[in-house]
C-alpha positions as a printed Julia matrix, in Angstrom:
252×3 Matrix{Float64}:
 143.09  61.72  58.26
 146.77  61.0   57.71
 148.99  60.2   60.69
 152.63  59.95  59.71
 155.36  58.19  61.62
 156.91  61.32  63.16
 154.91  64.29  64.45
 151.76  65.64  62.83
 149.52  68.52  63.89
 146.22  69.46  62.24
 144.05  72.46  63.17
 145.59  72.73  66.65
 144.31  75.52  68.89
 145.6   76.24  72.4
 144.01  78.75  74.76
 144.21  79.93  78.34
 141.24  81.04  80.41
 137.56  81.04  79.47
 134.95  83.53  78.33
 136.1   87.14  78.36
 139.38  86.05  79.98
 140.25  83.65  77.16
 143.57  84.17  75.39
 144.16  82.25  72.15
 147.86  81.3   72.23
 147.9   79.01  69.16
 145.42  79.3   66.29
 144.8   76.56  63.71
 148.39  75.3   63.63
 149.4   72.42  61.4
 152.6   70.79  60.16
 154.21  67.38  59.63
 157.67  66.2   60.64
 158.75  62.87  59.1
 160.83  60.54  61.25
 164.5   61.47  61.3
 163.93  65.07  60.18
 164.34  68.34  62.06
 161.71  71.07  62.02
 161.95  74.57  63.47
 159.34  76.89  64.96
 160.56  80.47  64.89
 159.0   83.73  66.02
 159.18  86.47  68.58
 158.46  85.93  72.27
 154.74  85.28  72.77
 154.17  84.03  69.22
 152.94  80.63  70.45
 155.9   78.46  69.49
 156.71  77.1   72.98
 152.98  76.62  73.63
 152.92  74.1   70.78
 155.57  72.08  72.62
 153.44  72.28  75.77
 150.44  70.93  73.86
 152.46  68.0   72.49
 153.82  67.11  75.95
 150.41  67.42  77.64
 151.29  70.55  79.62
 148.79  72.87  77.9
 145.51  72.88  79.87
 143.11  73.55  76.98
 143.63  72.56  73.36
 141.74  71.18  70.37
 142.63  69.64  67.03
 144.73  66.59  66.2
 148.23  65.81  67.46
 149.83  62.57  66.33
 153.19  61.21  67.52
 154.69  58.08  65.97
 151.35  57.32  64.35
 149.38  57.55  67.62
 146.75  60.26  67.99
 147.17  61.85  71.41
 144.37  62.37  73.89
 144.34  64.48  77.03
 146.79  62.36  79.02
 150.37  61.28  78.26
 151.38  57.82  79.44
 154.8   56.49  80.41
 155.38  55.14  76.91
 154.94  58.63  75.46
 157.73  59.99  77.68
 159.84  56.97  76.83
 159.79  58.04  73.16
 159.5   61.84  73.45
 161.9   63.88  75.58
 162.45  67.62  75.96
 165.49  69.85  76.44
 164.64  73.16  78.08
 165.94  76.67  77.58
 167.63  77.31  80.9
 170.32  74.78  81.91
 170.56  76.5   85.31
 166.91  75.83  86.14
 166.46  72.38  84.55
 168.89  70.52  86.86
 168.18  69.98  90.56
 170.86  71.89  92.53
 171.13  69.13  95.16
 171.53  66.2   92.78
 174.81  65.09  91.22
 175.06  64.36  87.52
 175.1   60.66  88.4
 171.84  60.99  90.35
 170.12  62.92  87.54
 171.04  60.28  84.96
 170.38  57.28  87.26
 166.93  58.63  88.12
 165.95  58.88  84.44
 167.0   55.26  83.87
 165.23  54.05  87.0
 161.95  55.76  86.04
 161.88  53.83  82.77
 163.07  50.48  84.08
 166.59  50.32  82.64
 168.97  47.96  84.48
 172.46  48.52  83.0
 172.75  51.88  84.74
 176.54  52.14  85.06
 177.29  51.28  81.43
 174.61  53.63  80.12
 175.85  56.57  82.2
 179.46  56.05  81.08
 178.33  55.86  77.44
 176.01  58.88  77.44
 178.54  61.16  79.14
 181.02  60.23  76.43
 178.37  60.81  73.74
 177.72  64.38  74.91
 181.4   65.24  75.26
 181.8   65.01  79.04
 184.41  62.7   80.54
 183.89  60.54  83.63
 185.2   63.25  85.97
 181.82  65.0   85.53
 179.79  62.05  86.79
 179.75  62.97  90.49
 179.81  66.75  90.14
 177.04  69.05  91.33
 175.3   71.51  88.97
 177.0   74.51  90.61
 180.36  73.0   89.6
 179.42  73.07  85.9
 179.41  75.86  83.32
 176.22  76.67  81.39
 177.36  74.65  78.4
 178.26  71.66  80.58
 174.88  71.81  82.29
 173.14  71.81  78.93
 175.21  68.77  77.89
 173.97  67.02  81.06
 170.38  68.02  80.22
 170.82  66.55  76.72
 172.34  63.4   78.25
 169.36  63.07  80.61
 166.94  63.35  77.67
 168.83  60.86  75.49
 169.84  58.24  78.06
 166.49  56.44  77.77
 166.87  56.32  73.96
 163.86  58.36  72.8
 162.92  58.74  69.15
 161.91  62.42  69.31
 163.54  65.42  71.0
 161.64  68.65  71.62
 164.12  71.51  71.92
 162.83  74.69  73.58
 165.38  77.45  72.86
 168.2   75.07  73.92
 171.03  77.57  73.36
 169.49  80.99  74.07
 170.77  81.14  77.68
 174.35  80.33  76.63
 177.28  82.43  75.45
 177.58  82.7   71.66
 180.74  80.57  71.5
 179.08  77.83  73.56
 175.88  78.02  71.48
 177.76  76.79  68.41
 179.23  73.85  70.35
 175.79  72.75  71.58
 174.21  73.12  68.13
 177.0   71.03  66.58
 176.52  68.42  69.32
 172.77  68.24  68.68
 173.38  67.95  64.92
 175.82  65.07  65.43
 173.56  63.24  67.89
 170.57  63.49  65.54
 172.59  61.91  62.73
 174.08  59.18  64.93
 170.81  58.26  66.65
 168.44  58.97  63.74
 166.44  61.31  65.96
 163.51  63.54  65.03
 163.8   67.14  66.28
 161.18  69.82  66.81
 163.08  72.95  67.74
 161.74  76.27  69.01
 163.83  79.43  68.66
 163.49  83.18  68.19
 166.72  83.05  66.15
 166.44  82.29  62.42
 170.18  81.59  62.18
 169.9   78.87  64.84
 166.99  77.05  63.19
 168.63  77.5   59.8
 171.68  75.67  61.14
 169.63  72.83  62.63
 166.44  72.36  60.63
 165.46  71.4   57.09
 162.04  73.13  57.37
 161.0   76.16  59.38
 157.53  77.38  60.36
 157.3   81.1   61.1
 154.83  82.05  63.86
 153.26  85.43  64.56
 150.38  86.16  66.93
 149.71  82.46  67.55
 149.47  81.54  63.87
 151.85  79.77  61.51
 152.07  82.31  58.73
 154.62  80.63  56.49
 156.61  77.39  56.17
 160.02  77.64  54.51
 162.64  75.12  53.49
 166.18  75.82  54.67
 167.03  76.55  51.02
 164.34  79.26  50.94
 165.77  80.67  54.15
 169.32  80.81  52.83
 168.14  82.39  49.58
 166.17  84.96  51.65
 162.95  83.86  49.94
 159.82  84.67  51.93
 156.29  85.56  50.89
 155.14  87.19  54.15
 156.3   90.69  55.2
 156.8   89.52  58.79
 159.12  86.72  57.65
 161.08  89.13  55.46
 161.43  91.39  58.5
 162.87  88.48  60.53
 165.23  87.62  57.67
 166.43  91.21  57.35
 167.07  91.41  61.1
 168.95  88.08  60.99
 171.17  89.27  58.13
 171.97  92.55  59.94
 173.01  90.63  63.08
 175.43  88.41  61.12
């Protein structure tokens, strides 16, 4: 069994409930993401793409198969070292920040949890890295726009210097103009920090902008894996993928 240095899944199944109540959310999923690359999971709502992220982070209650991160095969539990190297940015920047904590508190707490000492210097640096000046440091979430909140969420994920970012629809709750800014920020940060991205989206254009390979999911299964070149050339072997491509072209 091969375990690469980035993320690898083999024959992963995720389900909810038991017996007659069982719902199979992910069926026999497998893919590999080398270190430093970006990989997209795309599909309609309910296709299983976010459930794969939950399995990787240990939030899925029942799963089978093999999940390897940085060469380590994962068991049922995730230790502190896992969360030191793997961080997640969520869909909704309004829900992911505590309304009664300043930006400074959010970032300080992340550093404290993982034993970092040079708190002040790290906060100054990460705010600059995500395009927020020092005036944002002591603001409350309600004083920030959606795009600014998502920049804070990205800062919180990156301040402990992880290797891998899991991105769960990170721009879908934002205005279209702000979406482009956040995608460009994520692209720059990946290059600067040599990060590995696994990105979930329902939007082929978004993953095409961010990812070099894309897995298309339908009904819990990965039905096709495309390179970004295939995507741009509108090459797809599965009817469902062609349907997504056609819809994406019409929206453009």
